[in-house]
Residue, then its C-alpha position, 0 to 999 in steps of 0.5 A: x939820510x944819505x948826502x944829497x947828490x948834485x941834482x939840478x936843484x942842488x946845482x942852482x944852490x951852488x950857482x947861488x953861492x958862487x961855487x958853480x960857474x958853468x952849466x951845460x944844459x942838453x935837451x931839457x928846458x929848465x927855464x920852464x920846468x924847474x920850480x920857483x922860476x923866479x929863483x931858478x931863472x936868476x941862477x941861469x942869468x948868473x952862470x955861464x950857460x951852454x944850451x944844446x938843443x935841436x930846437x930854437x928858440x927854446x926858453x932856456x936859450x934866452x939865458x944862454x951864453x953859447x947855443x949848440x945846435x944838436x941833431x934829432x932822432x933820425x939824424x944820428x946813430x946810437x942806442x936809446x932806452x925807453x921806459x920798459x928798459x928796452x934798448x933800441x938801435x937807431x940808424x941815421x936816416x938823414x943828415x942834420x940840417x945846417x951846422x947841427x951835429x950829433x951829441x957825441x960829436x959835440x961832446x968829443x969836440x969840446x973835450x978836445x978843445x979842453x985838452x981832454x980828447x983822450x977821454x972821448x976818443x971813441x971811433x963812432x957811437x958803436x965804440x962809445x956803446x961798447x965802453x958803456x956796456x962794460x961799465x954795466x957788468x955785474x950791475x942790475x942793468x947788465x948789458x954786456x950781452x948786447x951789441x949792435x948785431x943783436x939789437x938789429x936781429x931782435x929789434x930791441x933788447x930789454x936789460x938786464x942782458x948779460x953775456x949769452x943772454x937775450x934780454x929780460x922781459x920781466x924783472x924779479x921773477x926769482x924773488x931776488x932784488x938789488x937791495x944788498x949794500x954792494x948793489x944799491x945805494x947806501x940807504x941803511x935800513x933800505x938795504x937787505x943782506x939777502x936781496x929781499x924787497x923792502x916795502x917801506x911804509x912812510x907815515x903821512x906828513x902834510x906838505x910844507x905849504x897848505x892853504x891859509x887865509x892869505x892863500x886859500x886854494x890848493x894849487x895842483x900842477x900837471x899834464x894835459x894830453x895835447x902837449x908834452x913836457x915844455x912843448x919844445x916839440x908840440x908847440x911846433x905842431x900846428x894841430x896840437x898848438x891850435x887845440x891848446x894854445x896857452x895856459x889856463x887855470x881850472x876853477x870849480x864853478x862854486x868857487x868861480x860863482x863866489x869870486x864872480x869869475x866867468x868862463x874865459x876871464x883872465x885872472x891872476x893866480x898868486x903864490x908866495x913865489x910869484x904869479x901868472x895871468x891866465x884864462x879861467x876854465x870853470x869845471x867840476x873836474x877840480x874840487x871846491x877849494x882847488x885849482x889846476x894849472x898845466x905846467x907845459x907853457x913857457x912865457x919867454x919865446x916869441x909867439x907866447x904872447x908876452x903873458x906870464x903864464x908858466x906854472x912854475x912861477x908859483x911852485x916852491x923848491x921843497x924837495x924829497x930828502x932822498x930823491x931830490x924830486x921837487x914838490x911841484x904838484x902841490x902848494x897854496x895860492x889865491x885867485x885875483x880878478x883883474x881890474x879894467x886896464x890893469x892886465x899885466x901890471x904886477x900888484x894890481x887887481x882885486x883880491x877875490x880869494x876870500 
């Protein structure tokens, strides 16, 4: 297997061993989104942490040594790319509020303070895009034919768009794929000298954690339609927040009957990493022996009610060896009913897992 890159999970390991001293977080919320939050938050406490975001408060800012207010969409000019490879030009409509600044201005200012201003000497976002464009020359995402004028004229362009082109709505129509060693990452048997596709059949392997006598339920975490990622935006929209104001656990009615759990009862969900306390929702959408917890909710910001409800207190740090993607969708847990007066007191409650 290739050497693992320094993704965020690897960065946390480097913090833990004292090899990474400073972490700069821009527009993401790892104090909610990372797996095994007990471990992850301990690393955020150890490192010198810079948080840059357009919203405040945000859970990760609770660990920040420096908070930099950024500009949002419509408050800055630049090129953005969406999930269909479409480049769009965004023009600033209004000035950012207060002391907020756009990302390019912030990064360039920090570079100057550190004596590296020459590396970030662009005269505005269009010049920065020109440099990025040149770095893509001859690559699968070639953008050398894209400029601001073309983006405004066509209303968006899908890469690849080499010089003289007008974008590529559909990839691989010629049957050639970027699998040659000089084009793709060196994954050995994944590469093909003639650019053929590799459909790789991987034998099934069970997840590293499966239900057992101590943790008898499959834990599934995921999304709900009312909220987006860690709710830095959607919790500030009253209509969406009113629809789903807090986390919960979905339990099959047969399991709930066996455990004597009623609809809306606050229960404790426990894994090998940690626990959360959330209301139960009884539904046959989940199968017997399984539970579901949405991952969107944090528990550090004002207005969260002080209840430990972030799903990633439960998830582990096992990752895919190639992508580094954590296995946050599956694990094992148990459900505990809470004795009267014991809410919020770790270690108390009736174990109703069996």
